[in-house]
C-alpha positions in Angstrom: -91.8 13.2 -29.5 -89.9 14.1 -32.7 -89.7 10.5 -33.8 -85.9 10.5 -33.7 -84.3 7.5 -32.1 -81.3 8.3 -30.0 -78.1 6.3 -30.8 -77.3 3.3 -28.7 -75.5 4.1 -25.5 -76.8 7.7 -25.1 -80.0 7.0 -23.3 -80.4 6.6 -19.5 -79.2 3.4 -18.2 -77.2 2.5 -21.2 -73.9 2.7 -19.3 -74.9 -0.3 -17.3 -76.1 -2.3 -20.4 -74.0 -5.5 -20.4 -74.8 -5.9 -24.1 -73.4 -2.5 -25.1 -70.5 -2.5 -27.5 -67.0 -2.2 -26.1 -65.9 1.4 -25.7 -69.4 2.9 -25.7 -70.3 5.0 -22.7 -66.7 5.6 -21.3 -63.9 7.9 -22.4 -61.1 6.4 -24.5 -58.1 5.2 -22.4 -54.7 6.9 -22.9 -52.1 4.2 -23.6 -49.3 6.3 -22.2 -51.0 7.1 -18.9 -50.8 3.5 -17.5 -47.1 3.7 -16.7 -46.0 6.2 -14.1 -42.9 8.2 -14.7 -39.7 7.1 -12.8 -39.3 8.7 -9.4 -35.5 9.0 -9.6 -32.4 8.1 -11.5 -31.6 4.4 -12.0 -29.6 2.7 -9.3 -25.9 2.3 -9.9 -25.1 -1.4 -10.3 -21.4 -1.2 -9.5 -18.3 -1.9 -11.5 -18.1 -4.5 -14.2 -15.1 -6.7 -14.7 -12.8 -4.8 -12.3 -13.8 -1.3 -13.3 -14.0 1.7 -11.1 -15.2 1.3 -7.6 -19.0 1.6 -6.9 -20.6 4.5 -5.1 -19.8 4.4 -1.4 -16.7 2.2 -1.7 -13.7 3.6 0.2 -11.0 5.1 -1.9 -7.4 5.2 -0.8 -6.3 8.6 0.6 -4.0 10.7 -1.5 -1.3 11.0 1.2 0.1 8.3 3.5 -0.5 8.7 7.2 1.9 10.3 9.5 3.2 6.9 10.7 4.3 5.8 7.2 5.8 9.2 6.4 7.9 9.0 9.6 8.9 5.5 8.8 10.1 6.5 5.4 12.1 9.4 6.8 13.8 7.0 9.3 14.5 4.6 6.4 16.4 7.4 4.7 18.3 7.8 7.9 19.1 4.1 7.8 20.4 4.5 4.3 22.7 7.3 5.5 24.0 5.1 8.3 24.8 2.4 5.7 26.8 4.9 3.6 28.6 6.1 6.8 29.5 2.5 7.5 31.1 2.3 4.0 33.2 5.3 4.7 34.3 3.9 8.0 35.3 0.7 6.3 37.6 2.6 4.0 39.1 4.5 6.8 39.7 1.3 8.8 41.7 -0.4 6.1 45.0 -0.1 8.0 43.4 -1.4 11.2 41.9 -4.3 9.3 45.3 -5.1 7.7 47.1 -5.0 11.1 44.4 -7.3 12.6 44.9 -9.8 9.8 48.7 -9.7 10.1 48.4 -10.3 13.9 46.0 -13.2 13.5 48.3 -15.2 11.2 52.0 -14.4 11.3 52.7 -16.8 8.5 51.1 -14.7 5.8 53.2 -12.6 3.5 52.8 -8.9 3.1 51.0 -9.5 -0.2 48.7 -12.0 1.3 47.8 -9.6 4.1 47.1 -6.8 1.7 45.0 -9.0 -0.5 43.0 -10.1 2.6 42.6 -6.6 3.8 41.4 -5.4 0.3 38.9 -8.3 0.1 37.5 -7.4 3.6 37.1 -3.8 2.7 35.5 -4.7 -0.7 33.0 -6.9 0.9 32.2 -4.3 3.5 31.7 -1.7 0.8 29.4 -3.9 -1.3 27.3 -4.9 1.8 27.0 -1.2 2.9 25.9 0.0 -0.5 23.5 -2.9 -0.9 22.1 -2.0 2.5 21.6 1.6 1.6 19.8 0.6 -1.6 17.5 -1.6 0.3 16.7 1.1 2.8 15.8 3.5 -0.1 13.7 0.9 -1.9 11.8 0.0 1.3 11.2 3.7 2.0 9.7 4.3 -1.4 7.6 1.1 -1.5 6.2 1.3 2.0 5.3 5.0 1.6 3.4 4.0 -1.5 1.3 1.6 0.6 2.5 -1.7 -1.0 1.5 -4.5 1.3 4.3 -6.8 0.1 6.8 -4.1 1.0 5.8 -4.2 4.6 6.4 -8.0 4.6 9.8 -7.6 3.0 10.7 -4.8 5.4 9.8 -7.0 8.3 12.0 -9.8 7.2 14.9 -7.5 6.4 14.5 -5.5 9.6 14.5 -8.7 11.7 17.6 -10.0 10.0 19.3 -6.6 10.4 18.6 -6.6 14.1 19.8 -10.2 14.5 23.1 -9.7 12.6 23.8 -6.4 14.3 23.4 -7.9 17.7 26.0 -10.5 16.8 28.4 -7.7 15.7 28.1 -5.6 18.8 31.1 -7.3 20.4 33.2 -6.9 17.3 34.2 -3.3 17.9 33.7 -0.2 19.8 33.7 3.5 19.3 31.8 4.9 16.4 31.0 1.4 15.0 29.3 0.5 18.2 27.2 3.7 18.1 26.2 3.0 14.6 25.2 -0.6 15.4 23.1 0.5 18.4 21.4 3.2 16.3 20.7 0.7 13.6 19.0 -1.7 16.0 16.9 1.0 17.6 16.0 2.4 14.1 14.9 -0.9 12.7 12.7 -1.7 15.7 11.0 1.6 15.7 10.4 1.5 12.0 8.7 -1.9 12.3 6.5 -0.5 15.1 5.4 2.4 12.8 4.7 0.0 9.9 2.2 -2.0 12.0 0.4 0.9 13.6 -3.4 0.9 12.9 -3.2 4.0 10.6 -0.5 2.3 8.6 -2.5 -0.9 8.3 -5.6 0.9 7.2 -3.6 2.7 4.5 -2.1 -0.6 3.2 -5.5 -2.1 3.1 -7.0 0.9 1.2 -4.3 0.9 -1.4 -4.5 -2.8 -2.0 -8.3 -2.7 -2.2 -8.9 -4.9 0.8 -11.9 -4.5 3.1 -11.4 -5.2 6.8 
């Protein structure tokens, strides 16, 4: 024996000494080793206050489906038919004048002319307004506006109804245009409510079905 006393905690059995000072007999702990590193990127919490759509949410397609593109083209055709009706109204002025004169023989020539001009003017305004509505509905429905489909449904139903009443009012080219208008409006409404069209309207307006 050299007479040197070993420091506390280095002798045999000192590790199990309950009275040993804290930290003696074990390696120092690393404060940064207690927290494991993250295993992946933080989860996306979604948009805030109406921001961009969260991951996985459906986004509207860049192009409308074939059904809506076809409906828009047919609406352009409807606008063309309205313009054609305006031209026919101009060409039918003399026939309109004769019909007014025959219906009331007590009218003077000036009164007949005034009534004919008024009838032609109303026909022109209605035809141009109809063409503008056709073009407006073509643009709005092709863009996937849900309200445009509702408006097109109302206008299409009224168009079919009024055209049916006017079928007995004339023949020839006017009758052909009226029949084409009814068929056109009915087929367009069918295309607007196809499943592909409904899905596009819902995607554009942000609805989930």
